[in-house]
C-alpha positions, -999 to +999 in steps of 0.1 A: -059-110+312-050-074+304-071-055+279-051-041+249-042-004+249-064+015+225-033+030+209-020-005+202-054-015+186-052+016+164-017+008+153-027-028+146-056-016+124-033+008+106-008-020+100-035-042+086-046-015+063-010-009+051-006-047+044-039-047+024-029-017+004+005-031-005-009-065-015-038-051-036-015-025-052+010-051-062-017-074-077-034-046-096-001-032-109+011-066-121-023-071-138-022-037-154+013-044-168+002-078-181-030-065-196-012-035-211+013-058-229-015-081-241-036-053-255-007-032-268-016-002-247+002+031-254+031+036-230+016+066-213-014+046-201+008+019-186+030+047-171-002+060-154-006+027-136+031+029-125+025+064-110-006+052-092+014+023-078+042+045-067+017+068-049+001+038-030+036+025-020+047+059-009+015+063+013+022+029+028+057+039+036+046+071+053+020+053+074+044+026+083+069+052+094+041+068+115+033+035+131+070+029+139+074+064+153+043+059+175+058+027+190+090+046+199+072+070+222 
């Protein structure tokens, strides 16, 4: 049996991290939206959670693109 390429292992670890970040971000964002509605938070505080979620999703997209480009070469 062949040993995996170190680059493949690195890409797999990055992909797992991206998946974890996406899942945790979605759960936290939905929780913050629900909690903000229940506690009648000011809109600017809820918007802050939206911006944090967008930043996390943008990071995940960039890393996913880097993984995809790494597999092309």
